[in-house]
C-alpha positions in Angstrom: 4.8 -24.1 16.3 3.0 -25.7 19.3 0.8 -22.7 19.6 -0.1 -23.0 15.8 -0.7 -26.7 16.3 -3.2 -25.9 19.1 -5.0 -23.3 16.9 -5.3 -25.9 14.1 -6.7 -28.5 16.3 -9.2 -26.2 18.1 -10.5 -24.8 14.8 -10.5 -28.0 13.0 -8.4 -26.5 10.2 -8.4 -28.6 7.0 -6.1 -26.6 4.6 -3.6 -23.8 4.8 -3.2 -21.1 2.2 0.6 -20.2 1.7 0.6 -16.6 0.4 3.1 -14.3 -1.2 3.0 -11.0 -3.1 4.5 -10.5 -6.6 6.2 -7.3 -7.8 2.9 -5.9 -9.0 1.2 -6.3 -5.6 -0.9 -9.4 -6.6 -1.6 -11.9 -3.9 -0.9 -15.5 -4.7 -1.9 -18.6 -2.8 -0.6 -22.1 -2.8 -3.0 -24.5 -0.9 -1.9 -27.4 1.2 -3.7 -30.0 3.3 -3.0 -29.2 6.9 -1.2 -32.5 7.7 1.6 -31.3 5.5 1.9 -27.9 7.1 4.6 -28.9 9.9 7.0 -30.2 7.3 6.4 -27.1 5.1 6.9 -24.7 8.1 10.2 -26.3 8.7 11.7 -26.9 5.2 9.5 -24.7 2.9 8.0 -25.8 -0.4 8.6 -25.0 -4.1 6.6 -23.3 -6.7 6.9 -21.9 -10.2 8.2 -18.3 -10.2 7.9 -17.9 -14.0 4.1 -18.1 -13.9 3.7 -15.2 -11.6 6.1 -12.9 -13.5 9.1 -13.2 -11.0 11.5 -15.3 -13.1 11.7 -16.7 -16.8 11.3 -20.3 -17.5 15.0 -21.2 -17.7 15.5 -20.7 -13.9 12.0 -20.5 -12.4 11.8 -22.5 -9.2 11.3 -20.6 -5.9 11.1 -21.7 -2.3 8.2 -20.5 -0.1 8.8 -20.6 3.7 6.1 -19.6 6.0 6.6 -16.8 8.6 4.7 -18.4 11.4 4.1 -15.0 13.1 1.5 -14.3 10.2 -0.5 -17.5 10.8 -4.2 -16.8 11.2 -7.3 -18.9 11.0 -9.9 -17.4 8.7 -13.5 -17.0 9.9 -15.7 -20.1 9.5 -18.1 -18.2 7.2 -15.5 -17.7 4.5 -15.0 -21.3 3.1 -17.1 -24.6 3.6 -14.0 -26.0 5.4 -11.9 -24.2 7.9 -8.9 -22.6 6.3 -5.8 -20.8 7.7 -3.6 -18.3 6.0 0.1 -17.7 6.4 2.5 -15.3 4.7 5.5 -16.7 3.1 9.0 -15.3 2.4 10.6 -16.3 -0.9 14.1 -18.0 -1.1 16.3 -19.5 -3.7 15.2 -22.9 -4.6 18.1 -24.9 -3.0 19.2 -22.7 -0.1 18.0 -20.3 2.6 19.3 -17.4 0.5 16.6 -14.7 0.3 15.2 -14.3 -3.2 16.2 -10.8 -4.3 13.0 -10.0 -5.9 10.9 -10.8 -2.9 9.0 -7.7 -2.0 8.8 -8.7 1.7 12.6 -9.0 1.8 12.9 -5.6 0.2 10.9 -4.1 3.1 12.9 -6.2 5.6 16.1 -4.7 4.2 14.7 -1.1 4.5 13.8 -1.8 8.2 17.3 -3.0 8.9 18.5 0.3 7.2 16.4 2.3 9.6 18.2 0.4 12.5 21.5 1.0 11.0 20.9 4.8 10.6 18.9 5.6 13.7 19.7 2.7 16.3 19.1 -0.9 16.8 16.0 -0.6 18.8 14.4 1.7 16.2 11.3 0.5 14.3 9.3 2.1 11.5 5.6 2.2 12.0 2.9 2.7 9.3 -0.7 2.6 8.8 -2.7 2.7 5.6 -6.2 4.1 5.2 -7.8 1.4 3.1 -10.2 3.2 0.7 -12.4 1.0 -1.5 -15.4 1.1 -3.8 -18.5 -1.1 -3.5 -20.3 -1.7 -6.9 -23.3 -3.5 -8.0 -22.7 -5.6 -11.1 -25.2 -5.8 -13.8 -26.2 -8.7 -16.0 -24.1 -7.3 -18.9 -21.1 -6.6 -17.0 -21.8 -3.0 -16.2 -20.9 -1.7 -12.6 -22.7 1.0 -10.7 -22.2 2.6 -7.3 -23.8 0.7 -4.5 -25.2 3.9 -3.1 -25.3 7.6 -3.5 -24.0 8.4 0.1 -21.7 11.2 1.0 -19.1 11.7 3.7 -20.0 9.9 7.0 -23.3 8.8 5.5 -25.7 7.0 7.7 -28.1 4.1 6.5 -30.1 3.9 4.3 -27.8 6.3 2.4 -24.8 4.2 3.3 -26.0 0.9 1.8 -22.6 -0.7 2.5 -22.8 -0.6 6.2 -23.9 -4.2 6.8 -21.1 -5.3 4.5 -18.6 -3.2 6.6 -20.0 -4.6 9.9 -19.5 -8.1 8.8 -16.0 -7.5 7.8 -15.2 -5.8 11.1 -16.5 -8.8 12.9 -14.3 -11.1 10.8 -11.3 -8.8 11.4 -11.9 -8.9 15.2 -11.9 -12.6 15.2 -8.6 -12.7 13.5 -7.0 -10.1 15.8 -7.0 -7.4 13.2 -7.7 -4.0 14.8 -9.9 -1.7 12.9 -9.8 1.7 14.7 -12.7 3.3 12.6 -14.6 2.9 9.4 -17.0 5.1 7.5 -18.6 6.2 4.2 -16.2 8.4 2.2 -17.1 11.5 0.2 -18.3 10.1 -3.1 -21.0 7.6 -3.8 -20.0 4.0 -3.2 -16.8 4.6 -1.5 -15.7 3.5 2.2 -12.7 3.4 4.4 -11.1 1.2 7.0 -8.4 2.5 9.2 -6.1 -0.2 10.5 -4.5 0.4 13.9 -0.9 1.7 13.6 1.7 -1.1 13.9 5.2 -2.0 12.7 5.6 -1.6 8.9 6.0 -5.3 8.1 3.0 -6.4 10.1 1.0 -3.5 8.5 1.9 -4.7 5.0 0.8 -8.3 5.9 -2.3 -7.2 7.4 -3.3 -4.9 4.5 -3.2 -7.9 2.1 -5.3 -9.9 4.5 -7.8 -7.1 4.8 -8.0 -6.8 1.0 -8.5 -10.5 0.5 -11.3 -10.6 2.9 -13.0 -7.6 1.4 -12.9 -9.1 -2.0 -14.2 -12.5 -0.8 -17.1 -11.3 1.3 -18.2 -8.9 -1.5 -18.2 -11.6 -3.9 -20.3 -13.7 -1.6 -22.8 -11.0 -1.4 -23.0 -10.5 -5.2 -21.2 -7.2 -5.2 -17.7 -5.9 -6.3 -15.1 -4.4 -3.9 -12.5 -2.5 -5.9 -9.4 -0.5 -5.0 -9.2 1.1 -8.5 -8.0 4.8 -8.1 -10.4 6.3 -10.6 -13.1 3.9 -11.9 -15.2 6.7 -13.6 -14.5 10.0 -15.3 -15.9 13.0 -13.6 -16.1 11.4 -10.1 -13.8 11.5 -7.2 -10.9 8.8 -7.0 -9.8 6.5 -4.2 -6.3 6.8 -2.6 -4.4 5.0 0.3 -3.1 7.6 2.6 -0.1 6.2 4.4 1.0 7.3 7.8 4.6 6.7 8.8 6.9 7.4 11.8 10.0 5.9 13.4 10.0 5.0 17.0 12.8 3.8 19.4 11.1 0.9 21.0 13.7 0.6 23.7 13.3 4.2 24.9 9.5 4.4 24.0 10.4 7.6 22.1 9.0 8.8 18.8 12.0 10.1 17.0 9.8 12.4 14.9 8.5 14.2 18.0 10.2 17.2 19.6 7.9 19.7 21.6 10.5 22.5 21.4 11.1 21.8 17.6 9.6 23.9 14.7 6.0 22.7 14.3 6.6 20.2 17.0 8.9 18.1 14.7 12.4 16.9 15.6 15.3 17.4 13.3 15.1 13.8 12.4 11.6 14.3 11.2 12.5 17.5 9.3 15.2 15.7 7.3 12.9 12.5 6.8 10.2 14.8 5.3 12.6 16.8 3.1 13.8 13.3 1.8 10.3 12.2 0.9 9.6 15.5 -0.8 12.9 15.4 -2.7 12.2 11.9 -4.2 8.4 12.5 -4.5 8.4 12.4 -8.3 10.3 9.2 -8.4 8.1 7.7 -5.5 5.1 8.1 -7.6 6.3 5.3 -9.9 6.1 3.0 -6.9 3.2 4.5 -4.7 1.0 5.1 -7.9 2.1 2.3 -10.2 -0.9 2.0 -12.5 -1.9 3.9 -15.6 -5.2 4.5 -13.9 -3.5 6.2 -10.9 -2.9 9.3 -12.9 -6.6 9.6 -13.8 -6.9 10.3 -10.0 -3.9 12.5 -9.6 -5.2 15.6 -11.5 -5.8 19.0 -10.1 -9.4 19.8 -9.2 -10.5 16.7 -7.5 -8.8 17.1 -4.1 -6.0 14.8 -5.2 -2.5 15.4 -3.8 -0.6 16.3 -6.8 1.5 19.4 -5.5 4.9 18.6 -3.9 4.5 20.5 -0.6 3.7 19.9 3.1 1.5 21.3 5.9 0.1 20.5 9.2 -3.5 20.7 8.4 -3.8 21.4 4.8 -5.3 18.5 2.7 -4.2 19.9 -0.6 -0.6 19.1 0.1 1.4 16.0 -0.7 2.4 15.3 3.0 0.4 16.3 6.0 1.4 16.2 9.8 -1.9 15.1 11.3 -3.1 16.2 14.7 -1.5 14.4 17.7 2.1 14.7 19.2 4.2 12.6 21.3 4.0 9.0 20.3 1.4 10.0 17.8 3.6 12.4 15.8 3.6 11.1 12.2 3.5 12.0 8.5 0.7 11.2 6.2 1.8 10.7 2.7 -1.3 11.3 0.6 -0.6 10.4 -3.1 -0.4 6.5 -2.7 -3.3 4.4 -4.0 -4.6 0.8 -3.8 -2.7 -0.5 -6.9 0.6 -0.2 -5.1 2.6 -3.0 -3.7 2.4 -2.1 0.0 5.8 -3.7 0.9 7.7 -1.8 -1.9 5.8 1.4 -1.1 6.7 1.3 2.6 10.4 0.4 1.7 10.6 3.2 -0.8 9.2 5.8 1.5 11.6 4.8 4.2 14.7 5.0 1.9 13.6 8.4 0.7 13.3 9.6 4.2 16.5 8.1 5.3 18.2 9.7 2.3 17.1 13.1 3.7 18.4 12.2 7.2 21.8 11.2 5.8 22.1 14.3 3.8 20.5 16.5 6.4 18.0 18.0 4.0 15.7 20.8 5.1 12.1 20.9 4.0 10.5 24.0 2.5 8.2 26.1 4.6 4.7 24.5 5.2 1.9 25.6 2.9 -1.2 26.2 4.7 -3.2 27.9 1.9 -5.4 26.0 -0.5 -3.0 25.1 -3.3 -5.9 24.0 -5.5 -7.0 27.6 -5.9 -3.6 29.1 -6.5 -2.6 30.3 -9.9 0.3 28.7 -11.8 2.4 31.8 -11.1 1.5 31.7 -7.3 2.7 28.0 -7.1 5.8 28.8 -9.1 6.8 31.7 -6.8 6.4 29.3 -3.8 8.5 26.6 -5.6 5.6 24.1 -5.6 6.2 21.5 -8.2 3.8 18.7 -9.3 4.0 14.9 -9.5 4.3 13.3 -12.9 1.3 13.4 -15.1 1.4 9.8 -16.2 2.8 6.3 -15.3 5.2 6.8 -18.3 6.5 10.1 -16.9 6.7 8.7 -13.3 8.7 5.6 -14.4 11.1 7.8 -16.3 11.9 9.8 -13.2 12.0 6.7 -11.1 14.6 5.1 -13.5 16.9 8.0 -13.0 16.8 7.9 -9.1 20.1 6.2 -8.3 19.5 6.6 -4.6 16.2 4.5 -4.7 17.9 2.1 -7.2 20.7 1.4 -4.9 18.5 1.2 -1.7 16.1 -1.2 -3.2 18.6 -3.3 -5.0 19.5 -3.1 -8.6 18.0 -6.4 -9.6 14.8 -5.7 -8.0 14.6 -2.2 -9.2 15.3 -3.2 -12.8 12.8 -6.0 -12.8 10.1 -3.8 -11.4 10.7 -1.2 -14.0 10.6 -3.8 -16.8 7.2 -5.1 -15.5 5.7 -1.5 -15.1 7.1 -0.3 -18.4 5.6 -3.2 -20.1 2.3 -2.4 -18.6 2.6 1.3 -19.7 3.4 0.2 -23.3 0.3 -2.1 -23.3 -1.8 0.8 -22.1 -0.3 3.3 -24.4 -0.7 1.1 -27.5 -4.3 0.0 -26.7 -7.1 1.8 -28.6 -9.6 3.1 -26.2 -13.4 3.9 -26.9 -12.8 7.6 -26.3 -10.4 7.6 -29.4 -12.9 6.1 -31.6 -15.5 8.7 -30.4 -13.1 11.5 -31.0 -11.3 10.5 -34.1 -13.4 8.0 -36.1 -15.0 10.5 -38.4 -12.1 12.9 -39.0 
């Protein structure tokens, strides 16, 4: 706490944002004057869980308690006064019992399961490629791409470079490591690659990055969006997630084996097989919006086919170049509407199930699956992800392994929220329907 007190004094911090994530992945902030922070850091503070969809009104109180390791002072350009941000865990209101619907605790439980399965010094590492859109907003609410740049575009084609440079400056000041950033394939889309780190820290960092992206874009009069598929007939935006397990005590990547098939250990092969076996159910978590499935369609370089490869980008899971400590899997379907805590937790539980059951993955598919016929894919046993959020949630609801691993109360509440969202989408009349059916 003394280190944080020094930071507060050195930066003349006036207020602290206590932040947490709900089941839908929405960031919430409770602001307190800095003089109250020491007491809140020790004892926590309370908020209304019913107003953020976590509880009903009959039993709605939740306790927020800051994780001091996440405390960071935001750059001075962000707000008129200096603001700090800290991530909070959620607890029952009158005790230090973790709140069972807290996504951060769900990930912490998954990380403990990693240690139970693979050893006490084993840590799961992740990295998410943050793809985002930059839009101009018109006077009548319409949005248009900020530019017509293509992959690795250079200014003036990349009109978002100054925005990205400002963000990287802010991230550097907060200790957030951005390894590379660039313009992506379609107009208006860019990507930040956050440096690989332990899964909990990565999830905390992703929400900080997303928050700053939104704030700085708004200050510049543009819109930053993580929507998977904002326009018909255009490419979508995903969130490729890299994952590995490392024995920190031995400094050994448990996925790496130079003598193993494709340079992968048995642990890695079982983990991969687990992710593939649960892939259809995982979609309900890694791709949790109705719009997610407008991106996950064949023909737009979206990873819809349940398969894996070393270099082939048309597969669901890829093994990127790099061995030794860099050996990892890249899970390609996930998108920016997911809850990162839950996504990382679910991927870990799926992989651990493969390890427990000693599952073996199918042979890698290095051919372009997009150009295979339906018969060719069937002959190779290549299945596809669900075609809608409703289909994904039905598969997820039947996955007893993930239900048990994530916790029944959490799992059921998550399904309740997402099924309500799917029903709302399904019963809403869209402009396309009027255009297609009005004059029948």
